[in-house]
Each structure stands twice: as structure tokens, then as C-alpha cells.
N, C-alpha and C positions, 0 to 999 in steps of 0.2 A: 504494500500500500504506500502511495506517495505521501511524503511529508508535506503538510500544509505550511507554507511560509507566511506566518501571521504578520510579519513586518510588511511584506509586499501587499497583503490584503488590506492592512491598515492604511498603507500609503495610497492604494487605489481608492479606498473609501474616502479618504481625505480629499483626493483630487475630484471625485464625483461631487462631494459636498460643496467644494469651492465652485465647481461649474454650476451647480444648482443655485448657489447664492448669487453668482454672477448673472445668471439668467433672470432671477427674481429682481435683482437690482436694475437690470436693463428694462424689464417690464414696468417697474415702478417709475423709472426715469422717463419712459415713453408716456406713461399715464400723466405724469406731472407736466411734461412738454405739451401734451394735448390739452390739458386743462387750461394752460396759460396761452395757448395759441389764439391768434386773432382770426384764424381761418375756421371754417365749419368742419370740425373733425371729431372723431369718436374712436373708441377702442372697446371691442366686445370679446368675450371668451365663450367657447362652446361648453355648455354644461349638459347634463343628462336630459334636461327638459327643454333645451333650446339655447339660443345665443343670449347671453346676459351682458348688460352694459357694465363696463369697468370705468370708463371715463368719457366725458364729453367736454369740448372746449367751451369757453365762456360765450363765444359767438354762436355755437349750437344752442346753448342754454337760453340765450337771449331770443333767438329766432323761434325756437320750438317749445321751450319749457318755462316761459315767463321768468327767465333769469335764474332759475334754481337748478344748477348742474347736479346737485346731490340727489334730486328727485328721481333720477334715472338710474343711479348707481346700484348695481346688483339686480336690476329689474329685467324682465323679458320685455320685448317690444310691445306685446299685447297689453301690458299694464299701462303704457303711455299712449299708444296709438290704437286706432280702430283695428278690428280683426282683419279687414281687407289690407290695410296698409302694413300691418305687422306681417301678414302672410307674404306680401311682396318683398319686404326687407329680408325675411327668412329665406325665400327662394333665391334671392341674389347673394346672400351670405353663403348659402350652401353651394351655389354655382361657383363662387370665388374659391371655395374650399377644394374644388376639383383641380385647380391649378395653383397650388401654393407658391408664394413668392412672386406672382404675377398680378398686375393690376387688372381688375375687371371694371369696366365702366357700364353703368346701367341708369336708366331713367326710372325714378320711383315717385309714386304719388305721395304727397304729404298733406293732403286735405285742402279743402277750399279751392279745388281746381288747380292747385299749384303742383308743379313738377320739380323734382330735385334731381340733379345729375350727380350721381354718387360714383366715386372710385373706391374700390375695396380690394384689399390684399390680405390673404390669409397666410399665417405662418405658425409654427409650433415652437414653444419655449416652455421651460420648466414643467413639462408634462401636460401642458394645456395647448389647445388650438385657439389662436387669437384671430380676430378680424379687425384690421385697422381700416378706417374709412375717412374720406374727406370729400367735399363737394360744394355745390352752389345751386341756388335756385335759378330756374330758367326765367 
């Protein structure tokens, strides 16, 4: 039976823990960047029950959330938006997930006859799948 090199295992576990910490810090940094952005931006993560909002920019909050960016944090789209709009967002988020690391552009309804041009990119970090988005009203 081969001898287990506990020092090597401990070293590899330490490197894995450092990598996870680095990824978590990168996601935290991106969330902070998005929140402070003057552009209309957001960051979601995929959960068991759908895409949950992690962060929205102040510009997004002003345009869609009466200025309250925290209102959306941790929520599914259907909590904030109508069923039809939430379904369109999910469909495009899921489509973006088919080509990770590439921007998907889609026109999405946002109520009141308004159309939003969204650019979405999906990527994986710290064991989660994220969808970063930005866009503008037509």
C-alpha cells in the first residue's frame, strides 16, 4: 500500500483554499464595481431555483427599483418583475449560459412598452455560475 504524503496533501489543500479565497475576492470586487458603476449593470448567480441577483448598479436601481439597489439582492427576477418579463430574463440568462465567456446581446421587455438591450456573459467562479449583464434602454 502506498504511503500517503500528508505534507503534499496539506500543501495542495492550502493552494485550493487560496484559489477559492481569490475567486471569492474577485466576485466581491466585481459586485462592488457594479454597485458603484454609472452604467446599467447587474450580477446574478445561478441557484437551484433560478438566477438570483447579487448586485445591481446605482443606475439600474434608479431606473428600475426606485433607487433601492438592496431591494433586489438575493431575489429571483419574478419577485421584482412580472412573470412574463422574468421569464424573458431567465430565457436569455440560460441562453448566455450555453456559451460561457461570450457576450450575448438580447432585447428584453421591461414594462410600459419599453425595451432594454441587454448584454450578458456567463462564467463560473468559486463553484457558482454567474451572469454579468449591462445594457441600455432603446
